[in-house]
N, C-alpha and C positions, 0 to 999 in steps of 0.2 A: 565827621573828620577824624574822632578816635575808633570808631568801627574803623573805617577803610584803613586807619593807619596798624591797627592788627592784625586785618587780613592780609594787608601786604607784607607785614611782620611774618606771619603763617608760610604765606607763598614762599618767602625767599629761605625760610629754614628747610623747607621742602626741596628746595631747588638746592641748597648745601645740600641736605642727607643725599638724596639722588646723586649728587653729582661725584660723592666723597664716599659711595658703596660701590663693591666689587660685583663682579659679574661671572659667573662659573665658566671653565672653556671646554671647547667643544674639542675632543682629542680626535675622536672620530665617528662616523656613522654609516653603516656597513647589512647587508644582508649575513645572518649567522650559517652558513654555509657547512651542511649539514648537520644541523642544530634540529630536531624535529619537535623542539619542546611545546610548540604552540600547537602537535598535532598529537602529540602524546598526554600532554597535561591541558587540552581544551578548553576553551569557553567560548559558548554562540553569542551571535548577536541575534539581535531583534528579527531579525529571517532564518533563524535556523544553522547559520554559516557558522564557521569556525573563523574566530578572530586575527589576526596579526597580534602577535607577542613583540614588544620591543622590551629587552632587558637593559638598564638604564645601570652603567656601572658607575657605583659614584658611593665614594668612603664619608658618609655625611647623615647623620639621622634627622628626620621631623622634614624631609623635602616634600613638597606637595605637588601635583601633579593637575594640570587645566586643559579641557579638549573634551572630545568626544567618547572617555573613557568606558568602557564597560566592566561592570565590577568595580571591587574595591583593589586599589593596590596593592599588589605581594611585597613586602619588607624582606626582603635575604641579606644573608652575609653578606655584604660590599655591594649589593646592587636593587634594583626596584624591578619587577615584572609589572608591567603597564598593557591591559591586553586595552585593543581599539578595533571597532572594523572598518574590512577595509572602505578604499575608495576614499579616507583621511589623509592628508598630510601634514597636518600641524599640531602641533605639543607645546605646550607652555608648563615651565618647570620653574617651580617658586619659594623660596625659600627666604625666612628673616632677615638674615645678614648678606646676601646678596642680593641682584636687581634681576625681577621678571627675564629668562633666558626662552623666546619665543626660537623653537626649533619647525624648521620648512622643509620636509624629506626632498623636497626638487631642490633644494643649496647643494644637496649630497646626490644629485643623480640617481636619485629613487622613484621621483613621481610619487604616486599614491600608493597605499597600503597593501596588502594582497593577503587575501584568506590564507589564513596557516602557515603562514611563512614570520618566521624569528627573525630581528631586527636585535643589533647590538649598538647601546649609544653608549660611549666613554668619556665620561667626565671629568675633569679635573678642577681642582681650586686652585683657584689664584696662589703664585707662591711668595708674592708679596703685597703692600700696603699700597703699591701704587697704583693710581687713578685710574680707572679703564675709562678710555677713550667711545668707546663705542656705547652707544646706550639702547639699547631694545627700546623697550618702552620709554618714551620723552613724558617729562614732567608736563603735567596740565594749563600751567602756565605760559608753555611755549607756543602760543597762538602767535601770528602772521597777520598783519591785515596790509592788503593789498592798497587803501585809500581808494577803492573803491566801491565799498560797503563788504568786499567780501572777507573772510579771515578764513586762514589757514592753520588747519590744529593738525599736527604730527602724532600720527601713530605711533608707525615706526620708523624706520630711517627710510621708508620705500614709501610707506602708506600715509595719508594723511585724509583729512577730511575739509572738505572746502563747502563752508556758508555762506549764504546771501543774504545782509540785512536787510527787512521787510519795517518799513517805518509805519509805524499805527496809524490808523484810517476808517474812512467810514466808506461801504460800498452796499447795491443792493445784491443783494444774493438769493439764487434763486434763477428761473424761468426767464430772466428782461428778454424784452424786444427786440435783441442785437442777434439773439441767440437764435436756433433751428431744432430741428429734432428732438424736442421737449415733451417730456412724461410727468403725470400728474405728480411724483414724490417730489418733481423741484418746484411745486408751486405750493401756498404761494410766496409770490416772494416777498421778500420784506428787508428794510435796514439794519444792517450790523456794523457797530462800531467796536473794533479793536482798539484800546486806549493803551497797549505797550508794543513796544519795537521787541522784533524775536529774529533769531535768523533759520532758516530753512535749509536744509542739504542742496546743494548747486544741482550735483546728479543724484540719482538712485542710490539705494547703498549696492555697490557691488559684491562680486562673489569673493572677490580678496580681500577688501574689507573683512565680511561676515567670518572668514576665514582665519584673520589675525584675533577677533575677537572670540569665537565660539570654539578654533581648530576643527571644524567640518563644515563638509558645503552640501545643505540639504537639496538643492536647487535639483528639479525636475531636466532643466534646460542647461548641464554642464560648460554652457560654451567657451569660456577663458574669465581669466580675471577682470576684467574691463566691464564685462558684462553683468547686467543686475542680476543679485541674489531672487531667486525666484522657489515657487512652491515652500512659501515659508507662512505658518497660520499668525493670529493676533497676537497667540499667546508664546509664536518662536519669537517673535516683534521686542517683546516685553522682556525675555530672557534675554534677547542681544543687549538691551539698551541697559540693561540693570549691568551685565558685566561690563557693557563699554565706561559705563557711569562708577565704577569700582577701578576701571585701567587710568579713568584721566583725570578721575575730581570732578568730574563737570556733574551737570545734572539735564545730558539727553531728554528725548521724549518723543512719540510720535505728534503729528501735527492737529489741531483740532481738524474737524470738519471748515470750519469756519476760514480759520487761520490757511489752509491745504485752499480753499477757491479764493482767497485775498492773493494769495501768492501767486496762481495759476492765471487770473485774469489782468496779473501786472502791478496790483499794490496802487501805489499812488500816479503809477505811470501808465496803468491800465490806458489802452484805442480800443476797446469794447472790443476786441476781435471772439470770432465764435470757435477758437481754439488757441490751446497755450500758444500765444507767440506771432498767430497769423489767423486770417481766415480762410488761407491754402492747408487743408489738413497735411499732406505730403511734405508742405515745409518746415513740421515740426513735429511732425509724430509717424513713427512706426506703427499702423495697422494694419487689420484683415485686408487690406486691397493692394498695400505695399510692402510689404513685411518678408512674405512667401511663408507666413504663419511662425516666423521665429524670431527668438529676439536677435538683439544689436547692441553692440556697445554702447554704453551709455555718451551722450553729448556728441553725438552725430549726426542729430539737426541741426535746426537751427534752434538758438535761444527766446523767450520769449522774454517782452521789454525791460526785466529787472536782472536778465542772464540766468536764470533758471534753464534746466533743460527736463524735455521729456517730462511735464506733467502731461501731456496727451500722449495714449500709447504709450508701447513696450511694456510694459508690466505694471496691471491696475496696483494703485498702492492704499495700505493702509490706512486709516485716521484712527483716532484716540476715542471717537462717539458711540455710542449705540446709536441704531440705524434708530429714528423716527419722524412722523413728520413734521413738515413744518408749520411754524406759526407765524401771521402774518404782520403780529406785532413787530415794533423794532426793539433790537435785542444788543446788549452790551457784552463783549467778552461770552457767547457762547458755548458751550460747553457737550449742545446736544441732550436726548433723552437721558434723564435716569438711573433708566434700566430697560432690558430688551432683550431679546434674543441676539439677534446681530451686532455685527460691528460696520463701520460703514467703508468703503472702498471707493480709492476716486480715480478718475483719469483714465480710464481702458485701459486693452493691452494689446499686444501685437496680433490678435485673435481677434479683434472688437471690428466692429460696423462702426462709418464713421461718426455717428450718432453718440455714443458711449465715448466716444474722446471729447465732448465739447467740457469746455470749463462749470457748467454749472450740473454736470449729467452727475448721476449719484449711483451706485450699487452697495450690496452688503454682503455677508457671509459669516457662517459663525466663528466664532474665534478658534478655534481648536480646528475649521474647515479647511483644506487645502486645496487650491485651481490649480490643476494640472497646464493649461491657458497661459498662466502667468500671472503669480502675485506676489507684489514684494514691495518697498516702502523705500520713505525717504525721510531723515531725521529733523529736527525741530533743537532747539536751543536756546531760552530763555536769555534776554539781555540783563 
């Protein structure tokens, strides 16, 4: 009881602190016509192309910048020079006396940064100590429950993370008799008990969510904000999660393989479907035969028994576990092999045949390997 009181007190102090901190003001953001600084003082990206240069005008020391930066930020008199590769559109600005400020270049009619172009971002300090009503990064305590086992965690005023509660339970994992198109690595079947409730993402992580956190979009298929982020490695996912946890004060992570399959099968509400939510794959999945070999917006198909979308098809999803053979013995809260060369991927993609999209199907990839046909992920949050 005393521990809960102190946690509550700390949360209130945090909310009070955020509410009474101020935000820097964006006066203007535009292309600096006739300024060729990005070309005469260039910095190359990893593809040997000139970066864009953002000159941030601000008379304030110790400003920090977060995003897909190329090299060190240069602090000059009255401004900071920030180099970023072309194609990026997000820049986060941090200072100990102000709330974090996320700049989205699309909001100013500029779209994605262009190679060799110089931009000027002019910021101002607030002129008084009035509380700023707009809060770019919302406090980690501000989750909202819908009452149906779904919580919504706002990240910005426009972006939120929806998580579905999965009640603890026991299930049979692997090539059960109700599933088809099975291969040997799904055997032997074995009983798994998950002793703790947890939350899993209602949707795959989207490109807009990734951009808010990381300030870039690594996707091979850059289709739109509500499409799943793709072409990400397991290591990329860990970096994203670390930043997200720093922003929110939460403890997000990748699902274990057992948590992923239990949620895909429908948890305690499972009806024993072949795919996640139906025996008819086209009801619930974008896969090789109906996707046009292209990604689709998250949540466009039917949800499974728990209200989770796209656990079959669209993008394959990284899990936390090392890939390894199953054991026939019963397990409690398994976390996969103790070591290995590859990490587990699940669910199949828009380029997969139907068998790869069933709830027990297992795939794997090198932690630093990319898959252009579409590899993404979804988040888990322990209760």
